[in-house]
N, C-alpha and C positions, 0 to 999 in steps of 0.2 A: 583425594590423600598424595602426598609426595611421600617417596620408599628411594632411600639412600641402600644402592645396593654395594658394598666394598668387595671390590674382584671379579674378573671378567674371565676366568676360569671356568671349568665346567660348570658347576655350583651357579656363578653369580650371573652366568648369562641363562639358567632354568630358570633362577630366579627371574631375575627382568620381565623374560617372555612370560610368565605364569603373573608376576604383576599386571601386564599389560591386558593380558587375559580378563581379568577380574576389573578394569577398567580404572586401574592405583595408574598414578605416573611416578614411574622410577627414573633414578638418575644414578648408574655406574660409574666407578670408579676404580680406574687399573691403571697401577702404576707404571706398567710400561705403556710401548705405545700403540701397541696390538693385542688382540684380545688372544687367550690361547694358555694363563693360566702357568704353571708350571711347563708344559710344553713347549715355551717359546724359549728359544734356547737363549734369545739375547734380550735384555731387555734397561730401559734406563733407569737408572737410580730416584726416584724420587720419595718425598713424604708429604702424607697429611698434615697440616697444625693450624689448632685454630688460627685465627683473626683477632690482632688486637683488642678488635672491640668484641671475641664473642659472646660476652657477657651480654650483648644489647643487641647485636645481628645474626649472634647463630652461625656466623660462616668462618668455613673451614679455606684453607691458603690450600692449594697443590704448589708446593717446592720441588725445581730439580736442584739435585747434587751435583756439587762443582763439580763437572769433566765424569761425574760418574757411569759407570755403566756395571752392569751386571750379570753374570752368566744361569741359565738354570740348573736347576738342582736333578735331572733325570739325565740318564745315560740312556745312549742309543741300545744297548742291548736290551732295557725293560719291555718287555712285549705289550702287558694287559695291566699294568700298574705303574704306580710311580715312589719315589722313597728320594730323604733327603741323606746323600752320603759325605757332606762337608763335616759333620762332628755327630758322633756317637751321642745316640739318648741317652742312655745309661753315663751316671757319672765316672768321670775319668778316674777313681781314683777305683772303681773296681777292677782296672787292668792295668797295674804296678808296671810301671816303666812302659807305657803308651808314647810319656811326652820324646820317648827316640825315632817314633815314626811320626813327630806330626810334622809331614814336610808340605810338599805339593799338593795340591788338591786338584786332582784329574777330574776335567769337565769333561762333556760325551763329544765336542769338538775333538780332545786330542785322542778320546778312546779308541775313533777311526783307526785312528794308527798302530801299528802290531807295534813301533818302537815302546809304545806305554809299557806294556805286557809284557812284551816279546825276551824268552829267555830268561823271566825273573819268575820268583818264589813267593807266591799270593796267595795269602789268610784272606779269604771270606767271612768277617765276623755276624754272625746272623743267619739263620735259614728262614727269610722271608722269599717271598713270591721274587722279588726283587735283585738278594743277593742271591740266588741262583740264577736267576736268567745272566745273571752278571759275570758268575762260575764258569760258567759255560762257555758263555763268549769269550772267558778271556783264558779258559783252557789251549784256544785254538790254537795260542803265539806262547801262551808262558811256560816254564820249564816244569813246573808244578803248580798246581792248586789245592788248597786247603778251605773247608767249613769248617768252619766253628758253630755247635750247635749243645746248647743249655739243657734243651728239652726234646729233639725229635721235631718230626712233625709225618704227616701221614702224606703222601704223594699219592696225587691224581694228575693224570693223563688229560689235556687239554683234549683230544682226540679220545671222547670217551667211548660206551656200550656202543657198536656197530656204528661206530667213526661221527657218529653226531658230538657236538661239542659240552661240553659235560654239563653244565646251566640247564640245557633246555633237556637232556635225560635225569638230571637228579633234581630239577627244582621243580616238585610237581606237586599239587593239590594232594593227592594221594599218599605221596612217599612224606610232607611236612604232617598229613595225619597223622598215620604210624607213629612217626618218629619221637611227638609232640604227645603223645597219647601212652606209648608202650614206657614203663618201669627206667629211669635214666639209664643206670646200667645194661638192661637187655638191650634198648634202642643202640646202644653206643656199643656191646658185644656184636649184635649183625654188623654193624658199619664197620667194624673193626675186622670184623669177617674178612667183607667185600672186598676191601681196601687190602687185603694181604694175599687176593687168589691171584692177584697179576705180578707180584713179587713181594716175597717174605720181605717184611721191613729190617727185621733183627737183623737179618746178616748183612744188610746195606748199612747199616749205622745211622738205619732213620727211625728206629721204633721209638715212639712218643714214651717218658715219661708218665706216670699216671695213665694210661692209656684210656681210664674211663671217662676221663672228661674228655669235655668236647676242645678239640684241638681246632685250627686254623689250618685246612688245606693246603699246600701247595702245588701248583700247579706246573709240570714241565715235561715235556715228553723225551728230554733227551738224558735227565742226570741218572738215572738207573744204569743205562747203558755206559756212562762215564765212568759211573764208578766202577762197576764190572772191570772196562780195560784198564784201570788205574792212572785216567785222567783228572779223576777227582777224588781226592779224598777225606773223609769225613770223621771231622774229631772233638770231643767234646767243649763243654766252653774253656775259655781260658782263662789259667791261674794267674799269671806273671807275664811280661814282656822283659827280656835281655836287651840287651845290647844290638845282635844281630840274629835273635831266635826270640819263641813264644815256648812256653812251658802251659801246656790243658792238663786240666784235674784228671787226675788220673791215671797220669801216663809222665813215667819216671823222667824218661829223656827228651829234651830239646831240640828244638825241631828249628831249621835254620827259614829265617823270611828276608825277604828286598820291602815288600808290600802289603800295606794291611787296607783292603777297605771294608770302614763300616758300615756294614746294611742293617740299623739297629732299628731303624725307623723314627720316628720325630718326637720332639717339646711340644706340646699342648702351650702354646702362649697366644695373648691377642696382646700386640705390642703398643696399640693404638687405642686400646677401652684402659679405663681405668681399672686398678683390679678389684675395687668392691661391686664393678660391673659384670663382668662372667668370675667368678670363683674358678680357680684352677688348684684341686688339692692332688697330692700325689699324681699329677699328670693327666687330671679328669677333672672335666666341666660339670660341675651340678647342674643339668638342661635337662628339662619335663620333657620326656620322649626325644631326648637329646636332642633338640632344640629351642626350647624355651627358658632363660634365667628365670628360675623359682620365686626371686626375690623380691624383681622389681613391681610397682603398684597398676602400672599399666603395664601390655603386650606389644612394646614398641619394638623389639629387641627379638631378632633368630638368627640361630649358627643352623648353615646347613652344609652338609656333609660331612660332621664332625663324628662318623659312625664306621663300625670295620663290622658289615654284616659277613654273612655266608653265602656272601653271593656278590652280583654285580653291582656297584653301587650308586649305576646311577638313573636307574630308574626307582632307587628310594630317595637320592637329591629333589627328583622330579616332585614325587608325592609331598616330599617335606616343603616346597615353594607354592605346591598345593593350598597345602595344607595351611602354612603361613600366610599367604596375599589374602586368604578370608577369614583368617583371623584379623588379621591387617583391616580389613575392611568392614570389621563386626558382623560376620554372618557364621564364623564358629566361634564359640568363647570356652576359656580354658577353666579349668577348676580352682576351686578355691588355695591360696599359697599353701595351707597347712596339707592337702590334699595333695600339691605338685612334689610337696618335699618329702611327703611319707612315701609317695611312688617311686622318688630317683632311691632315697635311701635304699629299699626293699631291695629295688635294682642291682642297687651296687653288691649288697648279698649274696644274693641268687648268682649273677657276676661270676662274685670268688669262688663259691661253691661248683659250681660248674665249667670255667673256666681256667681257674687258679687265680693266685692275687699277682700278674704281674701290669708293667703300668700302661698297659692299652686292653686290655682284657676286661674291661667296664665296659669299653665301648661295641664290643661285638654284639650281634642280634639275631636269630632267625629271624630270615630276607623275607622270607613269605608272609610269619604272621606281624613283621611290623608291618611288611606293606595295609595289610589287608587292616589294621588299626587304624592306621590313619586314614584309609580311603575311609572307612566305617564314617570317621569324621568329619568329610564332606559329604557322605553321599554317594559313593562311586565305587564299594564296596560290589564284588559282582554277587546274587544269590542262586549259585547252583542248584538247588533244588526249588526255585524258583524257577531257572530256565529248564528242570527237566519236564518239568509239565510244558512250558511254551515251545523250548527249542531242545529237544533233545540231543541233536548234534554237536549243537555248540556247549550243551551244559557237561555229556562225557567227552568232551575235545579239551575244554578248562580243567574237567578234574584229572583226566590220566595225563593231557601233553602238559607243552611247557607253559611254566607261568608269567608269559610274556607279558610286558606292562600294558599290552591291547586291553585285559581284564579291562579295566582301569575308565575304559574310556564308552564302555556300551552304555552306561546310566550314570546320571549327576552332573553334575558341571563338568565341561570339558567335557559332554557326548559328543563323540564320531560315530560319522553314520558309518564309517568303511570300517571298524572297530571288527564286525566280526568275519567279516571276508579274511582279514588280516589274520585274524585267529585261526581260522580253518584255510591257510594257504601258509603258516609258518614255516612250515618242513620242506613246501617246493623252493622260497625264497633259499633256504640256509643250503640246499641242492643245488639252484643253478648254480652259481659261481665256480662246482667243483664239479660238476657231473657233465664234464668238455666229452665223453665219450659216453653213450649209452648201450648195453648192450642185451642185443634183441630180446624180448618178453621177458625184461628186466621188470617187477614191480614192488611195490612197498607195502607190506602186512600193514601198517601202522596200522590203517582207517577199519580194516577188518578185525583187526585186533580190539580195538574199541568197542565192535557190535559185535561181540563175542564176550567179553568182560562188563558191558556196561551195566547188566543187575545188579554187580556187586556197589556201583554208587548208593543204590536206594539204600544197603546192608549196611555199608556202612556209614552211611549218614546218620541211619538208626540208633548203631551201635555207640557213635560217638559223638552224635548230636550236629555234627557239618553243617553250618546254616550259611 
């Protein structure tokens, strides 16, 4: 079976590899001259167009635009996430007067030089990871940097508890089990209490509105100190732009501004497909499990990476690709159209309930729950209770430790013999590049902790029915 993969970014390369693993014949189409997607800074502008005899041949032509060169949308300041800053995703009419600031688009190559923001009064609209990273970097040379946010956000440190990466500490099966089984308000009261232990978000102007709702956290180690020292100021949402200033909601005085950087996210679109193929309504595509269009007669089209997990996206893209390649091959089957549409509609309602009604909230999902769901479709979900009987050490590590993607290579399709050892030694690999000096007598207490509290695994599994 031949499979066309559009794009050679992270998702496209992963899809190509997974198709090869299943014995399919993928062809990856990339508009630039190299792989890398958004992280390639310079690309050649090309178009994929139907051949004049497409109706009979099914052939597509790749056409290079005359003299076209296009630059990537990723700033050098962005550390772990990407974004498109050339146009705001919100309608321009939401920001009266914005046309006065529609000048040069700053690319990452220009961003390296201090003269871009040097001595300027910079306004960053939107409080996402990309926006905060850019604000922090700009504040090193700008006269003033302001971040405008209408909702606020919880802020986490990339260097998390005991100095470990936040996702290795926060995303575990135990914590996910507790969070998904406790009543919503109680679960998020505990979360709010914990995130405010580092610093009081209200004092720093970061406290989210309707904080019992689930909000995507920010990851940044510098922002609190920059706010404390006055290098960055947090303001409410933009009400109106004036000639050379901006007016914020609930703030009577105008503030002068020289440069506006929009970090408000993406506009979801599929310009290379007919509108009837992938339906986008309210900036949301109706896709079963965020992957398959629900109305096609056959599952011959899949969308990868159009999701906002509360965790790293790359493992999810890989699992999507593993599932999709087996669906294409006929080894996995989708439910009926009515069942898929019902689930998509129900998911929209739940997302609005928990996340609020904003353009990208319906794309958010619980990281580990989503991974387990797709893994169960292909028979790769690990059984913690089963492992407890056959390999207690591995079972305890999986349940209490980081939810690394190696867990989904222990069995099923794509089984890897080295998965067990990779899981048991994951902490060593995290520490190896940073532990360049080891004090005498130092050791990690994490393995002994697992032994002491291991019996809680059985109790939790019985109470919550974890399988």
